[in-house]
NUVOZA-489474 format. One line per 4 residues: their letters; for each residue x, y, z of C-alpha. Coordinates in Angstrom, 1 decimal. Layout:
NUVOZA-489474
a> X,Y,Z ~ ...
***
This chain:
NUVOZA-489474
mavl> 79.7,248.0,89.7 ~ 76.7,246.8,87.4 ~ 79.0,244.9,85.2 ~ 79.7,243.2,88.7
rdii> 76.0,242.8,90.1 ~ 75.5,241.7,86.4 ~ 78.3,238.8,86.6 ~ 77.3,237.7,90.2
lils> 73.9,237.1,88.7 ~ 74.6,235.1,85.9 ~ 77.3,232.9,87.9 ~ 74.0,232.4,90.5
vlgv> 71.9,231.1,87.6 ~ 73.9,229.2,86.4 ~ 74.7,227.5,89.4 ~ 71.0,226.9,90.3
fayg> 70.7,225.2,86.9 ~ 74.0,223.0,88.0 ~ 72.6,222.2,90.7 ~ 68.7,221.4,89.5
yflm> 70.8,219.3,86.4 ~ 72.8,217.2,88.6 ~ 69.4,216.8,91.5 ~ 67.5,215.7,88.5
vrld> 70.0,212.9,87.4 ~ 69.7,211.4,91.1 ~ 66.3,211.8,90.6 ~ 66.0,209.9,87.2
rfld> 68.1,207.1,88.7 ~ 66.2,206.9,91.6 ~ 63.4,206.5,89.8 ~ 64.2,204.1,87.7
enrk> 65.5,202.1,90.3 ~ 62.1,202.2,91.6 ~ 60.7,201.1,88.5 ~ 62.2,198.4,88.1
aiek> 61.4,196.8,91.3 ~ 57.6,197.4,90.5 ~ 58.3,195.4,87.4 ~ 59.9,192.7,89.1
etek> 57.2,193.0,91.9 ~ 54.7,192.7,89.9 ~ 56.1,190.1,87.5 ~ 55.8,187.8,91.1
teps> 52.4,188.3,91.3 ~ 51.6,187.5,87.5 ~ 50.1,184.0,86.9 ~ 53.4,182.3,85.8
yvml> 51.1,180.2,83.2 ~ 49.0,180.7,80.1 ~ 46.3,178.4,78.9 ~ 46.0,178.4,75.2
teem> 42.5,176.9,74.3 ~ 41.1,175.3,70.7 ~ 38.4,178.5,71.5 ~ 41.2,180.8,71.2
seee> 42.3,181.9,67.2 ~ 45.7,181.5,66.0 ~ 45.9,184.9,65.9 ~ 45.0,185.6,69.5
mvee> 47.2,182.5,70.6 ~ 50.0,184.0,69.1 ~ 49.2,187.3,70.4 ~ 49.1,185.4,74.1
vrrf> 52.7,184.1,73.3 ~ 54.2,187.4,72.5 ~ 52.5,188.6,76.0 ~ 53.8,186.8,78.4
rkkh> 57.3,186.5,76.7 ~ 57.7,189.9,77.1 ~ 56.8,189.7,80.5 ~ 58.4,186.6,81.6
estr> 62.1,186.0,80.3 ~ 62.6,181.7,80.4 ~ 59.7,180.8,78.7 ~ 59.2,177.3,77.9
ivly> 55.8,176.0,75.3 ~ 54.5,172.2,76.2 ~ 51.4,171.5,73.9 ~ 49.4,168.8,74.9
dssd> 46.6,166.4,73.7 ~ 43.6,167.1,76.9 ~ 42.1,163.8,76.1 ~ 44.9,162.2,77.5
tels> 43.9,162.2,80.8 ~ 47.3,161.1,82.6 ~ 48.7,164.2,81.3 ~ 45.9,166.4,82.2
eemg> 46.0,165.6,85.6 ~ 49.7,166.1,86.0 ~ 49.2,169.3,84.3 ~ 46.8,170.6,86.5
crvg> 48.7,169.5,89.6 ~ 51.0,171.2,88.9 ~ 49.7,174.4,87.5 ~ 47.8,174.4,91.0
qkq> 50.9,174.4,92.9 ~ 51.9,177.2,91.1 ~ 49.4,179.3,92.2
***
């Protein structure tokens, strides 16, 4: 009789562990999907441009470009001289529109 109780207890404990495992797998998938959705929402709220100025060091510029590329998959880099007023005004209009 004691052996039967021990076997039932072991099977019950194994059942609880198996149920907990499958429950945690489903919870992990759910949390991963939520994390991805939150990252997409956050990416949409972040600015889609970055301005690198002459006050920044080369290392700061490189780090800013790396950070930006991590957050935005399709990144294009445009370099221009701000003394070109026509281009500066055009870039200012485009930046203003995206905000």
